[in-house]
C-alpha positions in Angstrom: 29.1 5.6 -40.0 32.7 5.2 -37.4 34.3 2.1 -36.8 36.0 0.4 -33.7 37.0 -2.5 -35.2 39.3 -1.5 -37.7 42.6 -2.0 -35.9 44.6 -1.8 -32.3 43.7 2.1 -32.7 40.4 1.6 -32.6 37.3 0.6 -30.0 34.0 1.2 -28.3 32.6 2.0 -24.9 29.7 2.9 -23.0 29.7 4.9 -19.9 27.9 6.9 -17.4 28.7 9.6 -15.8 27.8 9.0 -12.3 27.6 5.7 -11.2 24.1 4.5 -11.7 24.1 2.2 -8.4 25.3 4.9 -5.6 25.2 8.1 -7.5 29.1 8.7 -6.4 30.3 11.2 -9.1 32.6 9.5 -10.7 32.8 8.0 -14.7 32.2 4.6 -14.6 32.2 2.1 -18.0 33.7 0.0 -19.9 35.6 -0.5 -23.4 36.6 -3.1 -25.5 39.3 -2.2 -28.2 39.2 -3.1 -31.5 35.5 -4.0 -31.1 32.0 -2.2 -32.1 29.3 -1.4 -30.2 27.7 -4.5 -30.1 30.5 -6.5 -28.6 30.1 -4.6 -25.2 26.5 -5.4 -25.1 26.7 -8.6 -26.2 29.1 -9.9 -23.5 31.2 -11.8 -26.0 34.6 -10.0 -24.6 35.4 -8.8 -21.2 35.6 -5.2 -21.6 38.3 -3.2 -19.6 36.9 -0.2 -16.9 36.9 3.0 -18.5 40.2 4.4 -16.5 42.2 2.1 -19.2 41.2 3.8 -21.9 43.3 6.7 -20.9 46.7 4.3 -21.3 45.4 3.4 -24.5 44.0 6.4 -26.0 44.9 9.6 -23.7 44.4 12.2 -26.4 40.9 10.6 -26.9 40.3 10.0 -23.4 40.8 13.0 -22.0 38.2 14.7 -24.7 35.8 12.2 -23.7 36.0 13.5 -20.0 35.5 17.2 -21.0 32.7 16.3 -23.6 31.1 14.0 -20.5 31.4 17.2 -18.5 29.5 19.3 -21.5 26.8 16.9 -21.6 26.3 16.8 -18.0 26.2 20.6 -17.8 23.9 20.8 -20.9 21.2 18.0 -19.7 22.2 18.6 -15.8 21.3 15.2 -15.2 23.4 12.1 -15.5 24.2 11.2 -18.8 24.6 7.3 -20.3 26.8 8.0 -23.4 27.7 5.5 -26.0 31.1 6.1 -28.1 33.6 4.8 -30.6 37.0 5.6 -31.4 38.8 5.2 -35.3 42.2 5.4 -35.4 42.3 7.3 -32.5 39.4 10.0 -32.8 36.7 10.1 -30.6 33.5 9.9 -32.3 30.2 10.3 -30.1 27.1 8.3 -31.0 24.4 8.7 -28.5 23.9 10.5 -24.7 20.3 10.2 -22.7 19.5 10.5 -19.4 21.3 7.3 -17.3 18.6 4.8 -15.5 20.2 4.2 -11.6 18.8 3.2 -8.9 16.5 4.4 -6.3 19.7 5.4 -3.6 21.1 7.0 -6.9 18.3 9.0 -7.9 18.3 10.5 -4.5 21.8 11.4 -4.3 22.2 13.1 -7.7 19.7 14.5 -7.0 21.1 16.3 -4.0 24.4 16.6 -5.9 22.9 18.6 -8.7 21.7 20.9 -6.3 24.5 21.5 -4.1 26.0 22.0 -7.5 24.0 24.6 -8.4 22.8 22.6 -11.6 19.3 22.5 -10.7 17.1 23.4 -8.0 14.8 21.9 -5.4 11.6 21.3 -7.5 14.3 19.7 -9.8 15.2 17.5 -8.2 12.3 16.3 -6.5 10.4 16.2 -9.7 13.1 13.8 -11.6 13.1 11.1 -9.2 10.6 8.2 -9.8 8.5 7.9 -6.5 7.6 4.4 -7.3 11.4 3.4 -7.0 11.3 4.4 -3.4 9.6 1.0 -2.3 13.3 -0.3 -2.9 14.5 1.5 0.0 11.5 0.4 1.9 11.6 -3.2 1.8 14.0 -6.1 1.5 15.7 -7.3 -1.6 17.1 -10.1 -2.9 21.0 -10.5 -3.1 21.3 -9.3 -6.6 24.2 -12.3 -7.0 21.8 -14.7 -5.4 18.5 -13.6 -7.7 20.6 -14.0 -11.2 21.0 -17.5 -10.7 17.5 -18.2 -9.5 14.7 -19.3 -11.8 10.9 -18.3 -11.1 8.5 -21.3 -10.9 5.4 -19.1 -11.6 4.5 -15.4 -10.8 1.2 -13.5 -10.1 0.3 -9.9 -8.4 3.1 -8.5 -7.2 0.9 -7.3 -4.3 3.1 -5.9 -1.9 6.9 -4.9 -2.6 10.0 -6.4 -0.7 11.5 -10.1 -0.7 10.7 -12.5 1.4 12.2 -16.3 1.9 10.7 -19.0 4.7 9.5 -22.1 5.2 6.1 -23.1 3.9 3.0 -22.7 6.0 -0.9 -23.3 4.9 -2.5 -22.0 8.3 -2.2 -18.8 10.4 -1.7 -21.0 13.7 0.9 -22.7 11.8 2.8 -19.8 10.9 2.7 -18.4 14.5 3.7 -21.8 15.8 6.9 -22.2 13.3 7.9 -18.0 13.8 7.3 -19.0 17.6 10.3 -21.0 17.8 12.7 -19.1 15.6 11.8 -20.3 11.8 11.1 -18.1 9.0 7.9 -18.7 7.1 5.8 -18.2 4.0 2.5 -18.1 4.7 0.3 -19.9 1.6 -3.7 -19.4 1.3 -6.1 -19.6 -1.0 -7.3 -16.8 0.3 -6.8 -14.8 3.5 -9.3 -13.4 5.7 -9.5 -11.3 9.1 -9.0 -14.1 11.4 -5.6 -14.4 9.4 -4.0 -11.7 11.0 -1.6 -13.0 13.5 -0.7 -15.3 11.1 0.1 -12.9 8.6 2.1 -10.8 11.2 4.0 -13.8 11.9 5.2 -14.5 8.3 7.9 -13.6 5.7 5.3 -13.2 3.2 2.4 -14.6 2.1 1.2 -16.4 -1.1 -2.4 -16.4 -2.5 -4.4 -18.4 -4.8 -7.2 -16.2 -5.5 -7.6 -12.4 -4.7 -6.0 -9.1 -6.3 -3.8 -6.2 -5.4 -7.2 -4.9 -3.6 -7.7 -8.5 -1.8 -7.5 -8.9 2.4 -4.0 -10.1 2.0 -2.8 -7.4 -0.2 -4.3 -4.7 1.7 -2.6 -6.1 5.2 0.2 -6.5 3.7 0.8 -3.2 2.1 0.0 -1.7 5.5 2.7 -4.1 7.8 5.6 -3.7 5.1 5.2 -7.8 4.4 6.1 -9.3 1.2 3.0 -10.6 -0.8 2.2 -12.2 -4.1 -1.6 -13.0 -4.5 -3.4 -14.6 -7.8 -1.3 -17.1 -8.3 -4.5 -19.0 -10.0 -1.6 -21.5 -11.7 -1.2 -22.9 -8.0 -2.9 -26.2 -7.1 -3.9 -26.8 -3.5 -4.5 -29.0 -1.3 -5.3 -27.5 2.2 -6.0 -31.1 3.5 -2.4 -32.8 3.3 -0.7 -29.3 3.5 0.9 -29.3 -0.1 0.4 -27.7 -3.5 1.7 -28.1 -7.2 3.0 -25.3 -8.8 4.5 -25.7 -12.7 4.8 -29.7 -11.8 6.4 -29.8 -8.5 4.8 -30.2 -5.1 5.6 -28.4 -2.4 5.4 -29.7 1.1 4.8 -27.9 4.7 8.7 -26.9 5.5 9.6 -26.6 1.8 11.8 -23.7 0.9 10.2 -20.7 -0.6 10.7 -17.3 -1.9 8.7 -14.0 -3.0 9.3 -11.0 -4.6 6.5 -8.5 -4.2 7.7 -6.1 -6.1 7.5 -8.4 -9.7 5.5 -11.2 -8.4 8.2 -13.8 -8.9 7.6 -16.9 -6.9 10.7 -19.3 -6.3 10.9 -22.8 -5.5 14.4 -22.7 -2.8 15.5 -20.1 -0.4 17.0 -17.0 -1.9 19.0 -14.8 0.6 17.6 -11.1 1.6 19.2 -8.0 2.3 17.9 -5.3 4.2 16.7 -1.8 2.9 18.8 1.5 4.1 17.5 4.5 3.8 20.7 7.2 3.5 20.6 11.1 4.5 19.8 11.9 1.0 15.9 10.0 1.4 15.3 12.5 4.1 16.3 15.7 1.9 14.0 15.0 -1.1 11.6 14.2 1.4 12.0 17.6 3.2 11.1 19.2 -0.6 8.4 17.4 -1.0 6.8 18.8 1.8 7.7 22.1 1.6 6.0 21.7 -2.4 3.1 19.6 -1.7 -0.3 21.0 -1.1 -2.3 17.8 0.0 -2.1 16.3 3.0 -0.8 12.5 3.4 -2.4 10.6 6.4 -2.1 6.1 6.3 -4.4 3.6 7.1 -3.7 2.1 10.0 -5.5 -0.5 12.2 -2.9 -0.3 15.5 -0.7 1.3 16.6 2.7 -0.7 15.5 2.0 0.2 12.0 0.4 3.9 13.0 4.1 4.4 14.7 5.5 3.4 11.4 4.1 5.5 9.4 4.8 8.4 11.5 8.1 7.7 10.8 7.4 7.9 7.1 5.8 11.1 7.8 2.4 10.5 7.9 0.2 13.2 8.9 -2.7 11.5 10.3 -4.8 8.1 10.3 -7.2 8.2 7.3 -8.7 4.9 7.5 -8.8 3.1 10.7 -10.4 -0.5 10.1 -12.0 -0.9 13.5 -12.9 -5.0 12.2 -9.6 -5.5 12.6 -9.4 -5.3 16.0 -12.2 -7.8 16.8 -9.8 -11.3 15.9 -7.9 -11.2 19.1 -8.6 -14.2 20.9 -10.1 -12.6 24.1 -12.3 -10.4 21.3 -13.8 -13.0 19.1 -16.1 -14.9 21.7 -17.8 -11.6 22.6 -18.8 -10.3 19.0 -19.6 -14.0 18.3 -22.5 -14.0 20.7 -23.3 -10.4 19.5 -24.1 -12.0 16.2 -25.9 -15.0 17.9 -27.7 -13.0 20.1 -31.9 -13.0 19.7 -32.7 -10.1 21.7 -31.4 -5.9 21.8 -30.5 -7.0 25.3 -28.2 -9.5 24.6 -26.7 -8.0 21.9 -25.8 -5.2 24.2 -24.4 -7.1 26.7 -22.1 -8.6 24.5 -21.2 -5.1 23.1 -20.6 -4.3 26.7 -17.3 -6.1 26.7 -16.3 -5.5 23.8 -16.8 -1.6 24.6 -13.3 -1.5 27.2 -11.4 -3.3 25.2 -12.0 -1.0 21.8 -11.7 2.0 23.8 -7.9 0.8 24.7 -7.9 0.1 21.2 -8.1 3.8 20.4 -6.5 5.1 23.1 -3.4 3.5 22.0 -4.2 4.7 18.6 -4.1 8.6 19.6 -1.3 7.9 21.2 0.9 6.9 18.8 -0.5 9.7 16.4 0.6 12.3 19.4 -2.9 13.9 18.6 -2.7 13.9 14.9 -6.5 13.7 13.1 -7.8 9.5 13.1 -10.6 8.7 11.2 -12.3 5.7 12.5 -14.3 3.7 10.6 -17.2 1.6 12.1 -17.8 -1.8 11.4 -17.9 -2.2 8.1 -17.6 -6.2 6.9 -21.0 -8.8 6.5 -21.2 -10.2 9.9 -20.3 -14.1 8.4 -16.8 -13.4 8.6 -16.7 -13.3 12.4 -18.7 -17.0 12.8 -16.4 -20.0 13.7 -15.6 -22.8 11.2 -14.4 -25.3 13.4 -16.6 -27.6 15.2 -14.8 -27.6 18.5 -15.5 -23.3 18.2 -19.3 -24.4 17.2 -19.6 -26.1 20.2 -17.9 -23.4 23.0 -19.8 -20.6 21.2 -23.1 -23.0 21.7 -22.0 -23.7 25.7 -21.5 -19.9 25.9 -24.9 -18.9 24.6 -26.9 -21.8 25.8 -28.0 -22.9 22.8 -27.5 -26.1 20.5 -25.1 -26.8 18.5 -27.6 -27.0 15.9 -28.7 -23.8 17.0 -25.7 -22.0 16.1 -25.0 -24.1 13.0 -28.6 -22.5 11.5 -27.5 -19.3 12.8 -24.3 -19.6 11.1 -25.9 -21.0 7.8 -28.3 -18.0 7.7 -25.8 -15.2 7.6 -24.8 -16.6 4.3 -25.0 -14.4 1.0 -25.0 -14.8 -2.7 -22.7 -11.8 -2.8 -21.6 -10.1 0.8 -19.2 -7.7 -1.1 -22.8 -5.9 -2.1 -25.2 -7.5 1.2 -26.0 -6.9 5.1 -22.5 -4.7 6.1 -21.3 -1.3 6.4 -23.9 1.6 7.8 -27.2 -1.2 7.1 -25.3 -3.4 10.3 -25.5 0.2 12.1 -29.3 0.1 10.7 -30.1 -3.2 11.4 -28.5 -3.6 15.4 -27.8 0.3 16.2 -26.5 -0.8 19.8 -23.0 -1.4 17.3 -22.9 2.3 16.2 -23.9 2.7 20.1 -20.6 0.6 21.8 -18.1 2.5 19.0 -19.4 5.6 19.7 -18.8 5.3 23.1 -15.5 3.2 22.9 -14.4 6.7 20.1 -15.6 9.0 22.6 -14.0 8.4 26.0 -11.0 7.3 24.5 -10.6 10.6 22.9 -11.5 12.1 26.3 -8.7 10.4 28.4 -6.0 11.1 25.6 -7.2 14.7 25.5 -7.0 15.0 29.7 -3.5 13.3 29.8 -1.7 15.3 27.0 -3.7 19.0 27.4 -2.0 20.4 24.8 -3.5 18.4 21.5 -6.5 19.5 19.9 -8.1 16.1 19.5 -10.8 16.0 17.3 -12.5 12.4 16.5 -13.7 11.8 13.0 -16.3 8.9 13.0 -16.3 7.6 9.4 -19.6 5.6 8.5 -19.0 3.5 5.7 -20.9 2.1 2.8 -23.4 5.3 2.7 -26.2 5.3 -0.3 -28.9 7.0 0.6 -28.7 10.2 2.7 -31.6 8.8 5.3 -29.4 6.1 5.8 -26.7 8.2 7.1 -28.7 10.4 9.2 -30.5 7.4 10.9 -26.8 6.5 11.9 -25.6 10.1 12.6 -28.4 10.4 14.9 -27.4 7.4 17.2 -23.8 9.0 16.8 -24.3 12.4 17.9 -27.0 11.5 20.9 -24.2 9.0 22.3 -21.6 10.9 21.8 -23.3 14.6 22.9 -24.3 12.9 26.4 -21.2 11.4 27.1 -19.1 15.0 26.3 -22.0 16.5 28.6 -21.4 14.4 31.6 -17.6 14.9 31.0 -17.8 18.3 31.3 -15.8 18.7 28.3 -16.3 21.2 25.3 -15.4 18.7 22.6 -16.0 18.8 19.3 -16.0 15.9 16.5 -17.1 15.1 12.8 -19.1 12.6 11.3 -18.8 11.9 8.2 -18.9 9.0 5.3 -17.3 7.1 3.0 -18.1 7.5 -0.8 -17.7 3.9 -2.3 -20.9 3.1 -3.9 -21.6 5.6 -7.1 -25.4 6.3 -5.8 -23.0 7.9 -2.9 -21.0 10.0 -5.4 -24.1 11.0 -7.7 -26.3 12.5 -4.5 -23.2 13.9 -3.0 -25.0 17.4 -2.5 -27.7 15.4 -0.8 -25.1 13.5 1.6 -23.2 16.3 2.2 -26.2 18.1 4.2 -25.3 15.4 7.0 -21.8 14.4 6.1 -19.0 17.0 7.5 -16.2 15.2 5.4 -16.0 13.1 2.3 -13.5 9.9 2.1 -13.4 8.2 -1.0 -13.1 4.4 -0.4 -11.9 4.0 -4.4 -11.6 0.0 -3.7 -15.4 -0.6 -3.6 -15.8 2.4 -5.3 -14.3 0.6 -8.1 -15.7 -2.7 -7.6 -19.3 -0.8 -7.5 -18.8 1.2 -10.8 -16.8 -1.8 -13.2 -19.1 -4.4 -11.5 -16.9 -6.9 -11.2 -15.3 -8.7 -8.1 -11.6 -7.2 -7.0 -11.1 -11.3 -5.5 -12.1 -12.9 -8.7 -11.2 -10.1 -11.1 -7.1 -11.4 -11.6 -8.7 -14.6 -13.8 -9.8 -12.5 -16.5 -7.7 -9.5 -16.3 -4.4 -10.5 -17.4 -6.9 -11.5 -21.2 -7.8 -8.1 -21.2 -4.2 -6.5 -20.7 -3.3 -9.0 -24.0 -6.2 -7.3 -26.0 -5.6 -3.5 -25.0 -8.8 -3.5 -23.0 -7.3 -2.5 -20.1 -3.8 -0.6 -19.9 -3.2 -1.5 -16.0 -4.9 -2.8 -13.1 -8.2 -0.5 -11.8 -8.1 -1.8 -8.4 -4.0 -0.9 -8.6 -4.0 2.8 -10.6 -7.8 4.7 -10.6 -10.1 4.8 -13.5 -9.3 8.5 -13.9 -12.1 8.0 -17.1 -15.0 6.5 -15.2 -14.6 6.2 -11.3 -12.3 9.4 -11.5 -15.3 11.2 -13.0 -17.7 10.4 -10.2 -15.1 11.3 -7.2 -15.2 14.6 -9.3 -18.8 14.8 -9.8 -18.8 13.6 -5.3 -16.0 16.6 -5.1 -18.2 19.6 -6.6 -21.5 18.4 -5.3 -20.3 18.2 -1.8 -18.6 21.7 -1.7 -21.8 22.9 -3.4 -23.8 22.3 -0.6 -21.1 22.4 2.2 -18.1 24.4 1.2 -15.6 23.5 3.8 -16.4 20.2 3.2 -12.9 17.9 3.9 -12.3 15.9 1.0 -9.8 12.4 1.1 -9.1 9.1 -0.4 -8.5 6.4 1.8 -8.3 3.6 -0.5 -5.5 1.5 -2.3 -4.5 4.1 -4.6 -3.2 6.6 -2.7 -0.4 5.3 -2.7 -0.2 5.4 -6.7 1.8 8.1 -8.5 -0.9 9.1 -10.9 -4.1 8.6 -8.7 -2.4 11.0 -6.0 -1.9 13.7 -9.1 -5.7 13.0 -10.3 -6.4 13.5 -6.2 -4.1 16.8 -6.6 -5.7 18.1 -9.7 -9.1 17.4 -8.4 -8.7 19.3 -5.5 -8.5 16.8 -2.3 -7.5 17.7 0.8 -5.1 14.3 1.3 -4.2 11.4 0.6 -4.3 8.1 2.7 -2.1 4.8 2.0 -0.2 2.5 3.5 2.2 3.0 6.1 5.1 1.9 3.2 3.8 3.8 0.7 3.5 7.1 2.6 7.0 8.5 1.3 5.7 7.6 -2.2 2.4 9.8 -1.7 3.9 12.5 -0.5 6.9 12.6 -3.3 4.3 12.4 -5.6 1.7 15.1 -4.2 5.0 17.2 -4.5 5.6 16.6 -8.2 1.6 17.2 -8.9 2.1 20.1 -7.0 4.9 21.2 -9.3 3.1 20.4 -12.5 0.4 22.2 -11.4 -0.2 24.3 -8.6 -3.6 25.3 -7.1 -4.6 28.5 -7.2 
């Protein structure tokens, strides 16, 4: 034993060989005379900076500085050390690699390379990809956060910090934001028609929904803070208020959300913007040098696409076309299509949408500067598009020349007991092939127009048919797409080529992937739905019972956040192997939210996928994780 509390010639301390907050190469720590180690940790006395130890114990401090250098040279990383001085003699108690902030991790890694201590691969491998989130999103002011106490906690669905006044509807979020207010949108759950309000909000809080709920997925795509699935909230939407932890919160009250921890604060906590230094680019360049998988993004609008490009995305792996239908000038046409009685009426409504959809795709192609874009055809069930407000129903009835009751009967007829497994995906195109015709026209015409403007770009449209479980489904919808696309390309006198593939999100599709690959030119694994189909529970409702599963060690992690490699992963491996047996050049990717989770990215690398696709703000995480996977287990 070494004792630091035996007199004034004794002491104890904790030190880092570099600054764990900034990464600066400078000894940092604290020291106490006549004390034991727990006195420093407990905070019962105010310690002195480590540099003052030089005045108190000059010989021991000189020796300590040399030991610091020896330890760092040996371990080739920043060290966190504990030591004791007894009767003026130095005793080292322990050393370990020190914990550090994300910014410090980048700087230390780069400095160690510059100092010849490690190589680029080691620098890439030593950084936790998940910590990059803190560099890309606003955070709470650390001093203010220490004084705050959470009033609740839920799922950390999208990282970052948000502070604003409570609003309960998307329209109110837009209205308040337009007059300069910062708002937090609180909803039971969000739907695609809430998108404009979600864009206007600083943060989003939902009572229901999991890590892959609509709110979570959209918020991550926008880089907006989101906390989801707070079942402790007692919502009273009619009176624009909710109760949490015994307190009632009204519209206009302040609320702060931490999307990295899931904490909810019933007060205003100031935030600070994220900052990215030059070391970030160096590490990302090294990651790109060694990774063997491409990294794409999930994006539905030019804003998100451009953001992803800044973060290094090499294309779009999932463009969800349904998010393009909810703008005020489009939703009437999609509703008219849904309420049509004949094919001719549906085609007339779709004709109104076609130029709008084409314009959307042209803007996306322009934003991605010719990089590949996988466009998923209409996927959600049609009930998501129909009106719920009486005034909107009356307007639709007037537009359609029907009675209000007729419209209400149609809306009621769209009700499904389990919409996730209902009339959606390719089933829509089988029932209403005119939808696929319209979307194909929009995709191909957009690509032709952009190609004409930018002859240096090599445009190859990628059309993805969702929710296929039977090869005949895919064959039928593909025949509609091919006939439409070929006619347009021929009329334009172009030699443009395109690809038609499918989203593997139904277990049966994975099990029959050798058959599916006869028609599909690429597979994109939609792991959000594949996970819920495989586990047999809803991603929006599972949050109600998953906590009990974690507590009882039945599940170690949320299968919607970290890919279940044992079950879902086995389906992916099987589908990849079977698909490439049929079509050796089959392109394989993943576009579920797992595409931004480091352990899932490593699995995708080891499985031989060509790319992962994730939300724009997770692109750097995926790039780094893909590089680490390649360094750890390089492909032949």
